[in-house]
C-alpha positions in Angstrom: 18.7 4.7 37.1 22.5 4.3 37.4 23.1 1.4 34.9 26.7 -0.3 35.5 29.4 -0.5 33.2 28.8 -4.1 32.7 25.1 -4.3 32.0 25.8 -1.7 28.8 28.5 -4.5 27.8 26.6 -7.3 28.5 23.5 -5.8 26.7 25.4 -4.2 23.4 27.5 -7.8 23.7 24.1 -9.6 23.2 22.6 -7.6 20.6 25.6 -8.5 18.3 25.6 -12.0 19.3 22.0 -11.8 18.1 22.7 -9.9 15.2 25.6 -12.1 13.8 23.4 -15.1 13.7 21.4 -13.4 12.1 23.8 -12.5 9.4 24.9 -16.1 9.3 21.8 -17.9 8.8 20.3 -15.2 6.4 23.2 -13.5 4.3 25.5 -16.4 3.9 25.7 -17.4 0.5 24.3 -15.8 -2.6 22.2 -13.3 -2.9 18.6 -14.3 -2.6 15.2 -12.5 -2.2 13.8 -12.7 1.7 11.4 -15.0 1.9 7.7 -14.2 3.9 8.3 -17.4 6.0 12.1 -16.3 7.3 10.8 -12.4 7.4 7.6 -13.9 9.7 10.2 -15.5 12.4 12.6 -12.8 12.1 10.5 -10.1 13.1 7.8 -12.2 15.5 11.4 -13.2 17.1 13.1 -9.8 17.7 9.7 -8.4 18.8 9.6 -11.2 21.4 12.9 -10.5 22.5 12.0 -7.1 23.0 9.4 -7.9 25.7 11.3 -10.6 27.3 13.9 -7.5 27.9 11.1 -4.9 29.0 9.6 -8.1 31.3 13.3 -8.3 32.7 13.4 -4.5 33.5 10.4 -4.9 35.1 11.6 -7.4 37.4 15.0 -5.9 38.2 13.9 -1.9 37.7 10.7 -1.7 38.7 7.2 -0.6 36.5 8.2 2.7 35.8 11.5 1.7 34.2 9.7 -1.0 32.1 6.9 1.3 31.2 9.3 3.7 29.8 11.1 1.3 28.0 8.1 -0.4 26.1 6.8 3.1 26.0 10.4 3.9 23.8 9.6 0.8 22.1 6.2 1.3 20.6 7.2 5.0 19.7 10.5 4.1 18.2 8.9 0.8 16.2 6.0 3.1 14.7 8.3 5.6 13.6 10.5 3.2 12.0 7.4 1.7 10.0 6.7 5.1 8.9 10.0 5.3 7.6 9.8 2.0 5.9 7.7 4.3 3.4 10.8 6.5 2.3 13.3 3.1 2.2 10.3 1.5 -0.4 10.6 4.9 -2.4 14.5 4.7 -1.9 14.6 0.8 -3.6 12.0 1.7 -6.3 13.9 5.0 -7.3 17.6 3.2 -7.7 15.8 0.0 -9.6 17.7 -2.1 -6.2 16.9 -6.1 -7.2 15.0 -7.4 -4.8 17.6 -10.2 -3.8 19.8 -7.1 -2.8 17.6 -5.0 -1.1 17.7 -7.1 2.1 22.1 -6.3 2.1 21.2 -2.6 1.8 18.4 -2.5 4.5 21.1 -4.2 7.0 24.3 -1.5 6.2 21.0 1.3 6.4 20.3 -0.1 9.8 23.8 -0.6 11.2 24.4 3.2 10.3 21.6 3.7 12.0 22.4 2.1 15.1 25.8 3.7 15.2 24.5 7.4 14.5 21.6 7.0 17.0 24.0 6.0 19.8 26.0 9.3 18.6 22.9 11.6 19.2 21.6 9.5 22.3 25.3 10.3 23.9 25.2 13.9 23.0 21.5 14.3 23.6 21.9 13.1 27.2 25.2 14.9 27.7 23.4 18.3 26.7 20.2 17.6 28.7 21.8 17.5 31.9 23.6 20.3 31.3 20.9 23.0 29.6 17.5 22.0 30.6 15.8 24.3 28.3 16.6 22.2 25.5 13.3 20.3 26.8 11.6 23.3 25.1 13.5 23.2 22.1 12.8 19.5 21.4 9.0 19.8 22.5 8.6 22.9 19.8 10.7 20.6 17.0 8.1 17.8 17.6 5.5 19.6 17.6 6.4 21.5 14.5 7.2 18.4 12.9 3.6 16.8 13.5 2.3 20.3 12.0 4.6 19.3 9.0 3.0 15.8 8.5 -0.3 16.8 8.6 -0.3 19.6 6.9 1.7 17.5 4.1 -0.8 14.9 3.7 -3.9 17.3 4.0 -2.3 19.0 0.9 -2.3 15.5 -0.3 1.7 15.7 -0.8 3.0 12.4 -1.2 6.5 11.2 0.5 9.1 11.2 -1.7 13.0 11.3 -1.9 15.0 14.4 -2.6 18.4 13.6 -2.9 21.0 15.5 -0.6 23.5 17.3 -0.9 26.2 14.4 0.0 24.3 12.2 -2.4 24.9 14.7 -5.4 28.5 15.1 -4.0 29.3 11.0 -4.5 27.8 11.0 -8.1 29.8 14.0 -9.3 32.8 12.5 -7.6 32.8 9.2 -8.2 32.7 7.2 -11.6 29.4 4.7 -11.7 28.9 1.8 -13.2 25.4 1.4 -15.1 24.3 -1.4 -13.5 24.3 -3.4 -10.2 27.5 -6.0 -9.8 25.9 -8.3 -7.5 26.2 -6.9 -4.4 30.0 -5.1 -4.7 30.0 -1.6 -4.3 33.1 -1.3 -6.3 34.5 -2.6 -9.2 37.6 -2.4 -11.4 36.8 -2.0 -15.3 39.5 -1.8 -17.9 41.8 -1.0 -15.0 39.9 1.6 -13.6 37.8 1.6 -10.2 34.3 2.7 -10.4 31.6 2.5 -7.7 28.3 1.0 -8.4 24.8 1.9 -8.0 24.8 -0.4 -4.5 27.3 2.7 -2.7 24.6 4.9 -4.2 21.8 3.9 -2.5 23.5 2.7 0.8 24.5 6.3 0.7 20.9 7.6 0.3 19.9 5.3 3.0 22.2 6.2 5.7 21.9 9.8 4.9 18.3 9.1 5.2 18.6 7.3 8.8 20.6 10.4 10.0 17.1 12.8 9.4 15.0 9.9 10.8 17.0 10.1 14.2 16.4 13.9 14.5 13.0 13.2 15.0 13.2 9.5 16.9 15.9 11.1 19.8 13.7 13.9 20.8 10.6 12.0 20.7 12.3 9.1 23.2 13.8 12.0 25.5 10.4 12.9 26.0 9.2 9.8 27.3 12.6 8.7 29.5 15.4 10.6 30.5 17.4 7.3 31.2 20.1 6.9 28.1 19.9 2.9 28.9 16.5 2.5 28.3 16.7 5.3 25.0 19.9 3.3 23.3 17.8 -0.3 24.0 14.2 1.0 23.1 16.2 2.1 19.5 18.1 -1.0 19.0 15.3 -3.4 20.0 13.2 -0.9 17.3 15.5 -1.0 14.9 16.5 -4.9 15.0 14.3 -6.7 12.5 13.4 -4.0 10.6 14.8 -5.0 7.2 12.5 -8.3 7.7 9.5 -6.2 8.6 10.3 -4.4 5.3 9.7 -7.4 3.5 7.0 -9.0 5.6 4.5 -5.5 5.1 5.3 -5.4 1.2 2.4 -4.0 -0.2 0.9 -3.3 3.2 3.0 0.0 3.5 0.6 1.4 0.7 -2.6 0.2 2.8 -1.5 2.2 5.9 -2.9 5.7 4.9 -3.4 7.1 8.1 -0.3 5.7 10.1 1.0 9.2 9.6 -1.8 11.0 11.5 -1.3 8.7 13.9 2.3 9.0 14.4 2.0 12.8 14.3 -0.7 12.8 17.1 2.1 10.8 19.0 4.9 13.2 18.5 2.9 16.4 19.1 1.4 14.4 22.3 5.2 14.2 23.8 6.0 17.4 23.0 3.6 18.4 24.8 4.6 16.1 27.4 8.0 17.5 27.4 7.1 21.2 27.7 4.5 20.2 30.9 7.1 18.7 32.1 10.1 21.5 31.8 7.5 23.8 33.3 6.7 21.4 35.8 10.6 21.3 36.7 10.4 24.8 36.9 8.0 24.8 39.7 5.2 26.5 37.5 2.1 25.4 39.4 -0.2 24.7 36.5 2.2 22.7 34.5 0.9 18.7 35.2 3.4 16.0 35.4 2.1 13.0 32.9 3.0 9.9 34.0 4.2 7.1 31.9 1.6 4.6 32.1 -0.7 7.5 30.5 2.0 7.8 27.8 1.9 4.2 27.1 -1.6 4.2 26.9 -2.0 7.2 24.4 1.0 5.7 21.9 -0.6 2.2 22.0 -4.3 3.3 21.4 -3.0 5.8 18.7 -1.3 2.8 17.0 -4.1 0.5 16.9 -7.0 2.9 16.0 -5.0 4.6 13.1 -4.0 1.0 11.8 -7.1 -0.5 12.1 -8.9 2.5 10.4 -6.2 2.3 7.7 -6.9 -1.4 6.9 -10.8 -0.6 7.2 -10.3 2.2 4.7 -7.9 0.1 2.1 -10.7 -2.6 2.1 -13.7 0.1 1.8 -11.4 1.3 -1.5 -10.9 -2.1 -2.9 -14.6 -2.7 -2.4 -15.8 0.7 -4.0 -13.1 0.1 -7.2 -14.2 -3.3 -7.5 -17.8 -2.1 -7.6 -17.2 1.0 -10.2 -17.2 0.3 -13.6 -15.2 3.2 -14.2 -12.6 1.6 -12.1 -13.1 -1.8 -13.6 -12.6 -0.7 -17.4 
């Protein structure tokens, strides 16, 4: 669909207003821990907001575009949940006080919005001119899915490795030994120093960049509409920091979630390749409708989430019953 400029402006302005209200309510005053009541309210609010936007698309543009939005939103939201594992590791790695964690996540999510916006614009322009990129995106998603499964089958746990930019920041700037509130720089004995808060924000921001490399090709496999790609990403990222605190220890119990995401990425990768072949007039290549994509993505996430919780309950029961575990 051709989206008029006023619609882009209205959506972006609306998102900024909602985020501003969120910040004013949650982040005003001194740094404090995020309560479960706050987290539950904002996560629910953002999910309802996304559903309302999808219904608006259904009314104005039809079921196909609404289906593309919901498929993209669920995929991006699922990938975002998986990304929270790494955020949790980063927070632990840099010993971020709990009262400051939502500030760190806020900066990370804002950076993610900006970087994904840039990637979406570049991806849409490139795919318009170079249709063969669909094969590249498809192969990349299949390779990513393979690496996820291989890593889990080998028992490799997710870990955070400092990248070149983060190592350079550590070397280039003198850093304080401890956090100074939420400040990123502070002057000590007349010398300007950065605090660990800046270091962890760089870690979150650069990690977001790597996450975008997976998420953008994935959603372009579901829709070629830049407006839907952007809004699905934006709604998936909104409320992500509240979801971090809401899930809490549940993150460690979602043991099968990565397998589900690997299956979704592989499915979208195959879909991209099939659509590219179909567009090239290859007779045997099927065109997978968005209704099938939405059903596969939704069913996969439900199955893997339920299976993860059942596995966690079973392990807990065995742990309680096992004498060795009680010692």
